C-alpha positions as CSV (number, residue, x, y, z in Angstrom):
1,M,-30.9,20.7,85.6
2,K,-32.1,18.3,88.3
3,K,-31.4,14.7,87.8
4,L,-34.4,12.3,87.6
5,K,-36.1,12.1,91.0
6,F,-37.3,8.9,92.6
7,L,-40.8,8.9,94.1
8,L,-42.2,6.6,96.7
9,L,-45.4,5.5,95.1
10,L,-47.8,3.3,96.9
11,G,-45.0,1.5,98.7
12,F,-42.7,0.9,95.8
13,A,-39.8,3.0,94.4
14,L,-39.1,4.3,90.9
15,T,-35.6,3.3,90.0
16,G,-34.2,4.5,86.6
17,M,-36.6,3.9,83.8
18,K,-38.6,1.1,85.5
19,V,-40.7,0.5,88.6
20,A,-39.6,-3.0,89.2
21,A,-42.3,-4.1,91.6
22,Q,-45.2,-3.3,89.2
23,G,-43.5,-3.6,85.8
24,D,-44.2,0.1,85.1
25,Y,-41.9,2.1,82.8
26,N,-41.2,5.8,83.4
27,L,-42.0,7.7,80.2
28,S,-41.7,11.2,81.7
29,E,-38.5,12.1,80.0
30,Q,-39.8,11.2,76.6
31,Y,-43.3,12.8,76.9
32,L,-43.2,15.6,79.5
33,K,-41.4,18.9,79.4
34,N,-40.1,20.3,82.7
35,A,-41.7,17.4,84.6
36,G,-39.7,18.3,87.7
37,F,-40.2,22.1,87.6
38,D,-36.5,22.5,87.5
39,T,-36.0,25.4,85.1
40,D,-36.7,29.1,85.0
41,F,-37.4,29.6,88.7
42,D,-39.5,32.5,89.9
43,C,-37.6,32.2,93.2
44,D,-34.1,30.9,93.3
45,I,-31.9,29.6,96.1
46,N,-30.6,33.0,97.0
47,A,-34.0,34.6,97.5
48,T,-35.2,35.7,100.9
49,G,-38.3,37.5,102.4
50,R,-41.9,36.9,101.4
51,Q,-42.7,35.7,97.8
52,V,-45.1,37.8,95.8
53,V,-47.8,35.4,94.7
54,K,-49.1,35.3,91.2
55,V,-49.8,32.8,88.4
56,S,-46.5,32.2,86.7
57,V,-46.9,29.4,84.1
58,P,-44.0,26.9,84.4
59,T,-41.8,26.4,81.3
60,G,-43.2,23.6,79.2
61,W,-46.7,23.9,80.6
62,K,-49.8,25.8,79.7
63,Q,-52.6,27.1,81.9
64,A,-55.7,25.0,81.7
65,P,-59.0,26.7,80.7
66,E,-60.5,26.2,84.2
67,S,-57.6,27.9,85.9
68,T,-57.9,31.4,87.3
69,T,-55.4,34.2,87.4
70,T,-57.1,36.5,89.9
71,R,-57.7,34.3,92.9
72,A,-55.0,31.7,92.6
73,F,-51.2,31.5,92.4
74,G,-48.6,29.2,91.0
75,I,-44.9,29.9,91.7
76,T,-41.8,27.8,90.7
77,M,-39.2,27.8,93.5
78,Q,-35.7,26.3,93.9
79,Y,-34.9,24.0,96.8
80,G,-32.9,25.7,99.4
81,T,-34.6,29.1,99.1
82,Q,-35.4,30.9,102.4
83,R,-38.2,32.8,100.8
84,T,-41.7,32.2,102.3
85,V,-45.1,31.9,100.7
86,Q,-47.9,33.6,102.7
87,Y,-45.4,33.6,105.6
88,Y,-45.1,29.8,105.4
89,T,-41.9,27.9,105.1
90,V,-41.4,25.9,101.9
91,P,-39.8,22.4,101.8
92,Q,-36.0,22.3,101.6
93,T,-35.8,18.8,100.0
94,D,-38.0,16.5,97.9
95,A,-39.6,13.3,99.1
96,N,-36.4,11.4,98.9
97,G,-34.2,14.0,100.6
98,N,-32.7,15.5,97.4
99,N,-32.2,19.2,97.5
100,E,-31.5,19.8,93.8
101,G,-33.9,21.3,91.3
102,G,-37.2,22.9,92.1
103,F,-40.9,22.5,92.9
104,L,-44.2,24.2,92.2
105,V,-46.2,26.0,94.9
106,L,-50.0,26.2,94.3
107,G,-52.7,28.0,96.2
108,A,-56.2,29.4,95.6
109,S,-59.2,31.0,97.3
110,L,-63.0,31.1,96.9
111,K,-63.1,27.6,95.4
112,D,-61.0,28.8,92.4
113,E,-58.2,26.6,91.0
114,V,-54.8,26.9,89.5
115,T,-54.1,24.1,87.0
116,F,-51.4,23.6,84.3
117,C,-51.4,21.1,81.4
118,Q,-49.4,19.6,78.6
119,T,-51.0,18.0,75.5
120,L,-49.6,14.7,74.2
121,K,-50.4,11.7,72.0
122,L,-50.0,8.3,73.6
123,P,-50.3,4.8,72.1
124,A,-52.4,2.1,73.5
125,G,-51.5,0.8,76.9
126,H,-52.1,0.8,80.7
127,Y,-50.9,4.2,82.2
128,K,-50.3,5.7,85.6
129,L,-49.9,9.4,86.2
130,A,-48.4,10.4,89.6
131,T,-47.0,13.3,91.6
132,T,-46.2,14.2,95.3
133,Y,-47.7,17.0,97.3
134,Y,-46.4,18.8,100.4
135,N,-48.8,21.1,102.4
136,I,-47.0,24.1,103.8
137,N,-50.0,25.5,105.6
138,P,-50.2,24.3,109.2
139,D,-53.6,25.7,109.7
140,A,-55.5,24.0,106.9
141,N,-55.4,20.8,104.9
142,G,-58.5,21.0,102.6
143,G,-58.5,21.3,98.9
144,A,-58.7,19.2,95.8
145,S,-56.0,17.8,93.6
146,R,-56.5,18.5,89.9
147,L,-54.2,15.8,88.7
148,A,-56.0,14.4,85.7
149,W,-55.8,12.8,82.2
150,I,-58.3,14.5,79.9
151,G,-58.6,12.5,76.6
152,E,-59.9,14.1,73.5
153,D,-61.9,10.9,73.0
154,G,-64.1,12.0,75.9
155,N,-62.6,9.8,78.5
156,E,-61.4,11.5,81.7
157,V,-59.7,10.3,84.8
158,R,-59.3,12.7,87.7
159,S,-57.7,12.5,91.1
160,E,-59.9,12.0,94.2
161,V,-57.5,13.5,96.7
162,D,-59.2,16.2,98.8
163,S,-56.9,16.5,101.8
164,F,-53.2,17.2,102.3
165,E,-51.5,16.4,105.6
166,Y,-49.3,19.3,106.8
167,G,-45.5,19.0,106.5
168,K,-45.4,15.6,104.8
169,W,-44.9,14.5,101.2
170,I,-47.9,12.5,100.0
171,T,-48.3,10.6,96.7
172,D,-51.3,11.0,94.3
173,T,-51.7,8.4,91.5
174,I,-54.3,7.9,88.9
175,S,-54.6,5.1,86.3
176,F,-56.1,5.0,82.8
177,E,-56.2,2.7,79.9
178,L,-55.9,3.6,76.2
179,T,-57.0,1.2,73.5
180,E,-55.6,3.2,70.5
181,V,-53.5,6.2,69.8
182,T,-55.2,9.1,71.8
183,K,-54.5,12.7,72.1
184,G,-55.2,14.3,75.5
185,Q,-53.9,16.5,78.4
186,V,-51.9,15.7,81.4
187,R,-52.9,18.1,84.2
188,I,-51.5,19.1,87.6
189,G,-53.2,21.6,89.9
190,F,-55.1,22.6,93.0
191,Q,-58.6,23.8,93.9
192,S,-59.4,25.6,97.1
193,I,-62.3,24.7,99.5
194,G,-63.4,28.4,99.7
195,G,-62.6,31.5,101.7
196,S,-59.2,33.1,101.5
197,A,-56.1,31.2,100.3
198,V,-55.0,30.4,103.9
199,K,-58.3,28.7,104.6
200,S,-57.2,25.8,102.3
201,A,-54.0,23.9,102.0
202,I,-51.1,25.5,100.1
203,I,-49.2,22.8,98.4
204,A,-45.7,22.3,97.0
205,V,-45.8,19.9,93.9
206,D,-42.8,17.9,92.9
207,Y,-42.0,15.7,89.9
208,V,-44.9,14.6,87.7
209,T,-44.4,11.1,86.5
210,L,-46.0,9.3,83.5
211,M,-45.7,5.5,83.5
212,R,-46.9,2.6,81.3
213,D,-46.8,-1.2,81.5
214,T,-44.6,-1.3,78.4
215,P,-41.3,0.5,77.7
216,Y,-40.9,3.4,75.3
217,G,-40.5,1.9,71.8
218,E,-41.7,1.8,68.2
219,A,-45.3,2.4,69.2
220,D,-44.3,5.7,70.6
221,T,-41.8,6.9,67.9
222,S,-44.3,6.2,65.2
223,I,-46.7,8.7,66.6
224,P,-46.2,12.2,65.1
225,Q,-46.2,14.6,68.0
226,V,-46.3,17.5,65.5
227,E,-48.6,17.3,62.4
228,V,-48.3,19.8,59.7
229,T,-50.6,20.4,56.7
230,A,-49.3,22.5,53.8
231,D,-51.5,24.3,51.3
232,N,-51.4,22.4,48.0
233,R,-51.3,25.8,46.2
234,F,-47.9,27.3,45.7
235,A,-45.9,29.6,43.4
236,R,-42.5,29.3,41.8
237,G,-40.2,31.3,39.7
238,A,-36.7,30.6,38.4
239,T,-34.8,30.9,41.7
240,M,-37.6,31.2,44.2
241,A,-40.6,29.3,45.4
242,F,-43.4,30.2,47.8
243,G,-45.7,28.1,50.1
244,R,-48.3,28.4,52.8
245,I,-49.0,26.3,55.9
246,L,-52.6,25.4,56.4
247,N,-52.5,23.9,59.9
248,I,-50.2,22.7,62.7
249,E,-51.2,20.3,65.4
250,G,-48.9,20.1,68.3
251,E,-47.9,21.9,71.5
252,D,-45.1,24.5,72.1
253,I,-44.2,25.0,68.5
254,V,-40.9,27.0,68.5
255,E,-40.2,27.0,64.7
256,Q,-42.0,26.5,61.5
257,G,-41.2,27.0,57.8
258,F,-40.5,25.0,54.6
259,C,-37.9,22.4,53.7
260,W,-36.8,21.6,50.2
261,A,-34.5,19.3,48.2
262,E,-34.0,17.8,44.8
263,H,-35.3,14.5,46.1
264,P,-38.7,13.5,47.6
265,N,-39.4,13.9,51.4
266,P,-37.0,16.7,52.2
267,T,-36.2,17.3,55.9
268,L,-34.4,19.8,58.0
269,A,-31.2,18.0,57.2
270,D,-31.6,19.2,53.6
271,N,-32.6,22.9,53.2
272,H,-35.1,24.8,55.3
273,T,-36.2,28.4,55.8
274,T,-38.4,30.5,58.1
275,N,-38.2,33.5,55.7
276,H,-41.6,34.8,54.9
277,L,-43.7,37.5,53.4
278,S,-47.1,38.6,54.7
279,N,-50.2,38.8,52.5
280,N,-53.5,37.6,54.0
281,G,-51.4,35.2,56.1
282,T,-47.9,34.0,56.0
283,I,-46.2,33.1,52.7
284,Y,-42.9,31.2,53.2
285,W,-40.2,32.3,50.8
286,I,-37.6,29.9,49.5
287,K,-34.6,31.6,47.8
288,D,-31.5,30.7,45.8
289,L,-33.0,27.7,43.9
290,K,-31.4,26.5,40.7
291,P,-33.4,27.5,37.6
292,A,-35.0,24.7,35.5
293,T,-34.8,22.1,38.2
294,R,-37.1,19.6,39.8
295,Y,-37.6,20.2,43.5
296,Y,-39.7,18.9,46.4
297,M,-40.8,21.1,49.2
298,C,-42.8,20.6,52.4
299,A,-43.9,22.5,55.4
300,Y,-42.4,21.7,58.8
301,A,-42.9,22.6,62.5
302,T,-40.7,21.8,65.5
303,N,-41.8,21.8,69.1
304,A,-39.9,22.7,72.3
305,N,-38.8,19.0,72.7
306,G,-37.1,19.1,69.3
307,L,-39.6,16.9,67.6
308,T,-40.4,17.9,64.0
309,G,-43.4,17.2,61.9
310,Y,-43.5,17.4,58.1
311,S,-46.4,17.9,55.6
312,T,-46.8,15.8,52.5
313,D,-44.2,17.1,50.0
314,I,-45.0,19.1,46.8
315,K,-43.2,18.4,43.6
316,F,-42.5,21.4,41.4
317,Y,-40.1,22.6,38.7
318,T,-38.4,26.0,38.7
319,I,-38.6,27.7,35.3
320,P,-35.6,28.8,33.2
321,M,-34.0,32.1,34.3
322,G,-35.5,35.1,32.7
323,K,-33.4,37.5,30.6
324,V,-35.0,40.9,31.0
325,D,-32.4,43.7,30.6
326,Y,-32.3,47.3,29.7
327,W,-30.2,50.2,28.2
328,Y,-30.7,53.7,29.5
329,N,-29.5,56.9,27.8
330,N,-28.8,58.6,31.2
331,G,-30.5,61.8,29.9
332,G,-31.5,63.2,33.2
333,S,-29.7,64.8,36.1
334,D,-27.2,62.7,38.1
335,E,-29.9,62.2,40.8
336,E,-32.6,61.3,38.3
337,D,-30.3,58.9,36.4
338,K,-29.3,57.2,39.7
339,R,-33.0,56.6,40.6
340,I,-33.9,55.4,37.2
341,N,-31.0,53.0,36.8
342,G,-31.6,51.6,40.3
343,A,-35.3,51.1,39.6
344,A,-34.7,49.5,36.2
345,A,-31.9,47.2,37.6
346,N,-34.2,46.1,40.4
347,A,-37.1,45.5,38.1
348,C,-35.0,43.3,35.8
349,N,-33.6,41.4,38.7
350,I,-37.2,40.6,40.0
351,F,-38.4,39.6,36.5
352,N,-35.3,37.4,35.9
353,N,-35.6,35.5,39.2
354,L,-39.4,35.0,39.0
355,T,-40.1,34.6,35.3
356,S,-38.7,33.0,32.1
357,I,-39.4,36.1,30.0
358,R,-36.7,37.3,27.7
359,K,-36.9,40.9,26.7
360,H,-34.6,43.9,26.1
361,F,-35.9,47.4,26.9
362,N,-34.5,50.7,25.8
363,I,-35.2,53.5,28.2
364,G,-34.9,57.2,27.5
365,F,-35.2,60.2,29.8
366,S,-38.0,62.5,28.6
367,A,-38.6,65.6,30.7
368,G,-41.9,66.2,28.8
369,T,-43.4,62.9,29.7
370,P,-45.7,63.4,32.7
371,T,-45.1,60.0,34.2
372,A,-43.8,57.2,32.0
373,D,-44.8,55.2,28.9
374,C,-43.8,52.1,26.9
375,Y,-44.9,50.4,23.7
376,Y,-44.9,46.8,22.6
377,A,-42.1,45.5,20.3
378,D,-39.3,43.0,20.3
379,E,-37.1,45.7,21.9
380,P,-39.6,48.2,23.4
381,W,-38.8,51.9,24.0
382,M,-39.7,53.3,27.4
383,N,-39.9,57.0,28.2
384,M,-39.2,58.1,31.8
385,G,-40.4,61.5,32.8
386,A,-39.0,64.0,35.4
387,N,-41.6,63.2,38.1
388,A,-39.5,61.6,40.8
389,S,-42.4,59.7,42.4
390,Y,-42.5,57.6,39.1
391,Q,-38.8,57.0,39.0
392,R,-39.2,53.8,41.0
393,T,-39.2,50.0,40.6
394,G,-43.0,49.8,40.5
395,T,-43.3,52.2,37.6
396,I,-40.6,50.4,35.6
397,M,-42.3,47.1,36.2
398,H,-45.7,48.5,35.1
399,E,-44.2,49.9,31.9
400,M,-42.3,46.6,31.2
401,Q,-45.7,44.8,31.4
402,H,-46.9,47.0,28.5
403,G,-43.8,46.0,26.6
404,M,-44.6,42.4,27.4
405,G,-48.0,42.5,25.9
406,V,-50.4,44.2,28.3
407,I,-51.4,46.7,25.6
408,P,-54.4,47.8,23.6
409,Y,-53.4,46.1,20.3
410,S,-52.3,42.8,18.8
411,T,-51.9,40.5,21.8
412,Q,-54.4,38.3,23.7
413,W,-54.8,41.2,26.1
414,Y,-56.5,43.1,23.3
415,K,-58.4,40.1,21.8
416,N,-61.6,38.5,23.1
417,I,-60.6,34.9,23.7
418,L,-59.1,35.5,27.2
419,R,-61.0,38.6,28.1
420,E,-64.4,38.9,29.6
421,N,-65.7,41.7,27.3
422,L,-64.8,44.1,24.6
423,D,-65.1,47.8,25.0
424,G,-66.7,50.2,22.5
425,S,-63.6,50.2,20.4
426,G,-63.4,46.4,20.2
427,R,-60.5,46.2,22.7
428,G,-60.4,43.5,25.4
429,T,-61.6,44.6,28.9
430,G,-62.8,43.1,32.1
431,H,-61.6,39.9,33.7
432,W,-58.8,37.9,32.3
433,L,-60.1,34.3,31.7
434,G,-56.8,32.5,31.8
435,E,-56.6,30.1,34.8
436,R,-52.9,30.3,35.5
437,V,-53.3,33.9,36.6
438,S,-56.3,33.0,38.7
439,E,-54.4,30.1,40.3
440,F,-51.6,32.4,41.3
441,L,-53.9,35.0,42.7
442,D,-55.8,32.4,44.8
443,F,-52.5,31.4,46.3
444,W,-51.0,34.8,46.8
445,D,-54.1,36.4,48.3
446,N,-55.1,33.2,50.1
447,T,-58.5,33.1,48.6
448,T,-60.6,31.3,46.0
449,G,-62.3,32.3,42.8
450,S,-59.8,35.1,42.0
451,Q,-59.7,36.8,38.7
452,L,-57.4,39.5,37.3
453,N,-59.3,42.5,36.1
454,G,-58.4,45.3,33.8
455,D,-59.2,47.7,31.0
456,Y,-57.5,47.7,27.6
457,Q,-54.1,48.5,29.0
458,H,-54.1,48.2,32.8
459,M,-54.6,45.4,35.2
460,W,-55.5,45.0,38.9
461,P,-54.7,43.9,41.5
462,Y,-50.9,44.3,41.5
463,G,-50.8,46.4,38.3
464,I,-48.9,49.3,40.0
465,N,-51.1,51.7,38.0
466,G,-49.5,54.9,39.3
467,A,-47.1,56.1,42.0
468,H,-49.9,55.9,44.6
469,E,-50.0,52.1,44.2
470,D,-46.3,51.6,44.6
471,N,-45.7,50.7,48.3
472,G,-42.2,49.4,47.5
473,S,-42.9,45.9,49.0
474,N,-41.7,42.5,47.8
475,E,-45.3,41.4,48.1
476,L,-46.3,43.9,45.4
477,Y,-43.3,43.6,43.1
478,F,-43.2,39.7,43.3
479,A,-46.9,39.5,42.5
480,N,-46.6,41.8,39.5
481,A,-43.8,39.7,38.0
482,M,-45.4,36.4,38.7
483,I,-48.7,37.6,37.1
484,G,-46.6,38.5,34.1
485,Q,-45.3,34.9,33.9
486,A,-48.8,33.5,34.5
487,L,-50.2,35.7,31.7
488,G,-47.6,34.2,29.3
489,E,-48.5,30.6,30.5
490,D,-52.1,31.4,29.8
491,G,-51.3,32.5,26.3
492,L,-50.3,36.2,26.3
493,E,-47.6,36.8,23.7
494,H,-44.7,38.4,25.5
495,N,-42.7,38.6,22.2
496,Y,-43.5,38.6,18.5
497,Q,-41.6,35.3,18.2
498,T,-43.5,33.3,20.8
499,F,-47.2,32.7,21.6
500,A,-46.9,31.5,25.2
501,E,-44.5,30.5,28.0
502,P,-44.2,26.7,28.4
503,Y,-44.5,25.4,31.9
504,Y,-45.0,22.1,33.9
505,A,-48.7,21.9,33.0
506,F,-49.2,18.1,33.4
507,N,-48.0,16.4,36.6
508,Q,-46.4,13.2,35.2
509,E,-44.2,10.4,36.4
510,D,-41.7,8.9,34.1
511,T,-42.6,5.3,34.8
512,I,-46.4,5.5,34.5
513,K,-48.3,4.5,31.4
514,Y,-50.7,7.2,30.1
515,Y,-53.7,6.8,27.7
516,L,-54.7,9.7,25.4
517,K,-58.2,10.5,24.3
518,C,-59.3,13.4,22.2
519,E,-61.4,15.8,24.2
520,N,-63.9,16.2,21.3
521,Q,-66.9,13.8,21.7
522,Q,-67.2,13.3,18.0
523,R,-63.5,12.4,17.8
524,G,-63.7,9.4,20.1
525,R,-63.7,10.9,23.6
526,E,-65.7,7.9,25.0
527,T,-64.7,5.5,22.3
528,A,-61.1,5.7,21.1
529,F,-57.4,6.0,22.1
530,L,-54.5,7.7,20.4
531,M,-52.0,5.1,19.0
532,P,-49.7,4.7,16.1
533,D,-50.4,2.4,13.2
534,E,-47.8,0.1,11.7
535,S,-46.3,3.0,9.7
536,G,-46.1,5.3,12.7
537,E,-49.1,7.4,11.7
538,L,-51.1,8.6,14.7
539,K,-54.7,7.4,14.8
540,W,-57.5,7.4,17.3
541,N,-58.8,3.9,17.3
542,A,-62.1,2.7,18.9
543,M,-61.6,0.2,21.8
544,S,-62.7,-0.4,25.3
545,A,-60.7,0.7,28.3
546,T,-60.0,-2.9,29.1
547,D,-58.6,-3.5,25.6
548,A,-56.5,-0.3,25.8
549,V,-54.9,-1.4,29.0
550,R,-54.1,-4.8,27.4
551,N,-52.6,-3.1,24.3
552,D,-49.4,-1.2,24.9
553,S,-49.8,0.5,21.5
554,A,-52.4,2.7,23.3
555,A,-50.1,3.5,26.1
556,W,-47.5,6.3,26.3
557,Y,-44.7,7.2,28.6
558,I,-44.3,10.9,29.2
559,T,-41.2,12.7,30.3
560,F,-40.4,16.4,31.0
561,T,-37.3,18.5,30.3
562,P,-36.9,21.3,32.8
563,A,-34.4,23.2,30.6
564,N,-37.0,24.1,28.0
565,Q,-40.2,23.1,29.9
566,H,-41.2,20.7,27.1
567,Y,-42.6,17.2,27.2
568,Q,-41.7,14.0,25.3
569,L,-44.1,11.1,24.6
570,R,-42.8,7.6,23.9
571,N,-45.1,4.7,22.8
572,A,-45.1,1.9,25.3
573,A,-45.3,-0.8,22.6
574,T,-42.8,0.4,20.0
575,G,-40.5,2.6,22.1
576,Q,-40.8,5.2,19.4
577,Y,-41.2,8.9,20.2
578,M,-44.0,11.1,19.0
579,T,-42.5,13.6,16.6
580,Y,-43.4,16.5,14.4
581,N,-41.8,16.2,11.0
582,N,-42.7,17.2,7.4
583,Q,-45.9,18.9,8.6
584,A,-47.2,15.8,10.3
585,F,-47.3,14.2,13.8
586,K,-46.2,10.6,13.9
587,T,-43.8,8.3,15.8
588,T,-40.2,7.8,15.0
589,E,-37.3,5.6,16.2
590,K,-34.9,7.8,18.2
591,A,-32.2,6.8,20.6
592,S,-32.9,10.1,22.5
593,P,-35.4,12.8,21.7
594,S,-34.5,16.0,19.9
595,V,-36.3,19.3,19.3
596,N,-38.8,17.6,16.9
597,E,-39.8,15.4,19.8
598,D,-40.5,18.3,22.2
599,F,-44.0,19.3,22.9
600,H,-45.5,22.2,24.7
601,L,-48.4,21.0,26.8
602,M,-51.0,23.7,27.6
603,R,-53.9,22.9,29.9
604,G,-57.4,23.6,28.6
605,R,-60.0,25.7,30.4
606,V,-63.0,23.4,30.0
607,D,-64.2,20.7,32.4
608,I,-64.9,17.4,30.7
609,G,-67.5,14.9,32.0
610,K,-68.6,14.2,35.5
611,L,-65.0,13.9,36.7
612,K,-64.3,17.5,35.4
613,L,-61.1,16.4,33.6
614,R,-59.1,18.8,31.5
615,G,-57.6,18.2,28.1
616,Y,-54.2,19.5,26.9
617,W,-53.0,21.1,23.7
618,M,-49.9,19.2,22.4
619,I,-48.1,22.0,20.6
620,H,-44.9,21.8,18.5
621,P,-42.7,24.6,19.8
622,Q,-42.2,27.3,17.1
623,D,-41.1,30.9,17.0
624,S,-44.5,31.9,15.9
625,W,-47.8,33.2,17.2
626,D,-49.4,30.4,15.1
627,P,-47.7,27.1,16.0
628,V,-49.1,23.8,15.1
629,C,-50.6,21.2,17.4
630,L,-51.9,17.7,17.2
631,A,-55.6,17.5,16.3
632,A,-58.0,14.7,15.7
633,T,-59.9,14.7,12.4
634,N,-62.7,12.5,10.9
635,N,-62.4,8.8,10.4
636,G,-59.8,8.2,13.1
637,S,-57.1,10.3,11.6
638,T,-55.0,13.2,13.1
639,T,-53.4,16.2,11.6
640,A,-51.1,19.2,12.3
641,A,-53.6,22.0,12.9
642,V,-52.9,25.7,13.5
643,F,-53.1,26.2,17.3
644,N,-56.4,27.7,18.4
645,L,-56.6,29.0,21.9
646,A,-60.4,29.1,22.0
647,N,-62.4,26.8,24.3
648,N,-64.3,25.3,21.4
649,A,-61.2,23.9,19.8
650,S,-61.8,20.6,21.6
651,A,-60.4,18.5,18.6
652,Q,-57.0,20.0,19.5
653,R,-57.0,18.9,23.1
654,W,-56.3,15.5,24.6
655,L,-57.2,13.9,27.9
656,I,-54.2,12.2,29.5
657,L,-55.3,9.5,31.8
658,T,-53.6,6.9,34.0
659,E,-55.1,3.4,34.1
660,K,-57.0,4.2,37.3
661,E,-58.3,7.4,35.9
662,L,-59.3,5.7,32.7
663,Q,-61.4,3.2,34.7
664,A,-63.0,6.0,36.7
665,F,-63.7,7.9,33.4
666,D,-65.5,4.9,31.9
667,L,-67.5,4.3,35.1
668,A,-68.5,7.9,35.3
669,N,-69.7,7.9,31.7
670,G,-71.6,4.7,32.0
671,I,-69.6,2.7,29.5
672,N,-70.1,-1.1,29.5
673,D,-67.5,-3.4,28.2
674,I,-68.5,-6.5,26.2
675,A,-65.6,-8.9,26.7
676,T,-66.2,-11.1,23.7
677,A,-65.9,-9.3,20.4
678,K,-68.5,-11.4,18.6
679,E,-70.9,-11.7,21.5
680,T,-74.4,-10.5,20.9
681,P,-76.1,-8.9,23.9
682,T,-79.1,-10.8,25.1
683,R,-80.9,-7.8,26.4
684,R,-84.0,-6.7,24.6
685,Q,-83.1,-4.0,22.0
686,Q,-85.1,-1.0,20.9
687,G,-82.6,-0.2,18.3
688,V,-78.9,0.6,18.0
689,F,-77.7,4.2,17.7
690,S,-74.3,5.9,17.1
691,L,-73.1,8.4,19.7
692,D,-74.4,11.3,17.6
693,G,-77.9,9.9,17.6
694,R,-78.0,8.1,14.2
695,K,-80.0,4.8,14.2
696,I,-77.6,2.1,13.0
697,A,-79.8,-1.0,13.3
698,D,-83.3,-2.0,14.4
699,D,-82.2,-4.8,16.7
700,A,-79.2,-6.4,18.2
701,S,-78.8,-9.0,15.5
702,A,-76.8,-6.5,13.5
703,L,-74.3,-5.8,16.3
704,P,-71.7,-8.5,15.3
705,E,-71.5,-7.0,11.8
706,L,-70.9,-3.4,12.9
707,P,-67.4,-1.9,13.0
708,R,-65.8,-2.1,16.4
709,G,-66.8,0.9,18.5
710,I,-69.1,2.3,21.1
711,Y,-72.9,2.4,20.4
712,L,-76.0,3.3,22.4
713,V,-78.0,0.2,23.2
714,E,-81.1,0.7,25.4
715,G,-79.7,4.0,26.4
716,R,-76.3,2.6,27.6
717,K,-72.9,3.1,26.0
718,V,-71.7,-0.3,25.0
719,V,-68.4,-1.4,23.3
720,I,-69.3,-3.7,20.5
721,G,-66.6,-5.6,18.6
722,G,-67.3,-6.6,15.1
723,K,-65.2,-7.0,12.0
C-alpha cells in the first residue's frame, strides 16, 4: 500500500493532513477509497510488452453513467512497470519523484469519455478537489478533464482543463462550497477531442485529493455514510425471529443483515447474522434466541470502508417454547419407520421452535390409508399410509394442523365468526378473518392485504395439502408453523383446554401512564374512563381528557410477563393491581402480581373513530373455551362477562391510550372541554342532547344541574360538569 503522496498544488505542498499555506485539510483518507490507485493493479511492476487496453474499474470506484466501455480505456498500473500503453512509455515516478504505488491511465476516441466516481456525504464547508495528470502521448495534447463534484442538490462544479502538456505532471483543482450536509459524487476522468485514441492526449492520473478549510471532526462523524431502513413488519417464534430490509443508501456495501440484543440499539458488537431465506425478497433469519424473552433487532449494512449504518430497532418478545411431541408405533418396514420418525421429529422441532403450542400426537402406521389422516383431540391420533411420497415433514405438519384445530367441527375454523362464509353444510369456508394470520402473510410474502383462504379442513397458501405441495423448504415449513401460531393468536382453539394463544398484543412501556376507555359508544367511549372507586370496584366514570390526565385514578401502568405472555395493570393513584377474584374484576393490594392479576390482551378487529384505533379484550386466563373478560355495563359499572370473539362485542373491548393519544382522540372526535365545572356556555343553545340523541333540556340554563358527562350542544360534544 503506497503511503500518502504529496502533490504540488498551485505552488504549495500538501504536508501530512494539512496544506499549511492555505489552511486546507486533506480528507482523502477519511472519505475516498483507493484515492491513489494503489491496489489491484491491472499491470504490475514485473509486466512488459504492450498493455491490452480496456475499461477496468479501479477498486473503490464505480463507472460514471456518461462513461463508455467500447471506445475508451482505463487501466491501473504500478510504478516501475515496463509495459507500454499504445506503444507509449508510462511515468516511472509520481509528481514528487516517488516510485511506490500506482496510477490510472485514461484514454478515449471519438469524443467519448472514461470517468469513474465515488458517492459521499459531506458536511458544510469550503472544499477543493485536486489531482495530477501526466500526458504520455507525444503527438497530441488535447482532451478534457472530467474532474468534478456533482451534488445531488443540483449544484455541479467541473474542471475546465482541456490541454495536457506532454511528459510533465500538471495539477487540476476545482473548488466548491456546501452550506449543509450534501450527498454527491467525486469524479475523475478524461474525454477525447475526437478521432482515434492517439489523436487525443493519453493521461496518467495520480492521487485524487479532497480538502476542506476545516479539519475532520464531529461534523463528519455525525453523518451516516450508510443509511438502512428495515421493514417494520417481522415474525418471531420461540427461538427464531425474521426481518426484512426495505432500503440501503450507501456505496460499496459489502455486508448486510440483522443485529439483535436484549437491550435497545443493538450493534455488530452484540449479535448479528447474514443468514437468510428467500421468499419474494430476502428474509433475514435470526436463530438460537431464548424463548419468552424481550429482544431488540435492527437491520445493518457495512460498506467497503468499514462504516456501518443501522436501522431503527424493533422491540419484540419471543414466545414460550412449544411442546409438540409424538409417539409412533413403528408398524411399517424399517425404511418406512425411518422416514416417518424422521419426518415427525422434524415437524415437532419446527413447531417447538416457532410456536408456543403444546400437543401430543399418537401416530400409527396404516397400510390401508391412501395418504395420511388425523383428527382433533387433546391427544390426536394420526394414521400414516404406505405411500412414501407422503411420509415426509410436510405431510406430518399438515396432519398436525388438523389435530390443532383446522378441522370441520367444533373450533373457530368450523364456525362463522372468523370465516368469510359457511358452506352448504354450515361449515366455515373462504377467507380466515383473523388479522394475526394476515399480518404474518403480509410479512412473509412481502405484500399487503393478504388473507389465508381455505375450505372446511384445508388452508392455503402454505397448507401443504398433498405431496405435490411439499418442496421440502424452510420457507414452506416455517410458514406453515407460524400460520398455526397466528391462528391460535387470532382465536383458533388448539386444545380443548385453551381458547387462544396469548401474545404480546399491546406495545407497552412500563413507565408510561395509560388511560382506558370502553370501545362501546354507549358505555362511555367519548365520555368516560375506567378507574376504581374507593372500594376497588372498577367503574367507567365520565370526565374530560384534561380531568383524566390530572387524576391518577384514571391512569394505569401496564407491564408484561414474557414467560406466560400475560399483562398486568396497576392503578397509578392507589398502586393496586387489577385482579379477577370471586367472579369480579376489581383492584387489590399486592406486593407483586400473581395469577389472578394476569390478563390476556387480545387485539380487536374493528377500527374505532377517525384515528382507526383498536380496542383490546382483557381476558382472565382460564383453561376453558369460554373464559371471562372485563366488560362495561350500564350506569358506569363493569362485570365479568363470558368472552365473545365477535366484532359486535364492543362492550368487552377497551381502548388503551397514552396521554398524547388521548388528546388526539378528543381532537379527532370534536370534544370540547369546559374547564369550570359550573360554567354555563354563553353560546346560543338549540337544546341539549345526550349522545344517543335524547333531548335533555331546551336551553343551556339546565346545564349546571345535569350530571357530569358529555352532551351535544349545538352539534358539538361538550364536557359539562354539574353535581
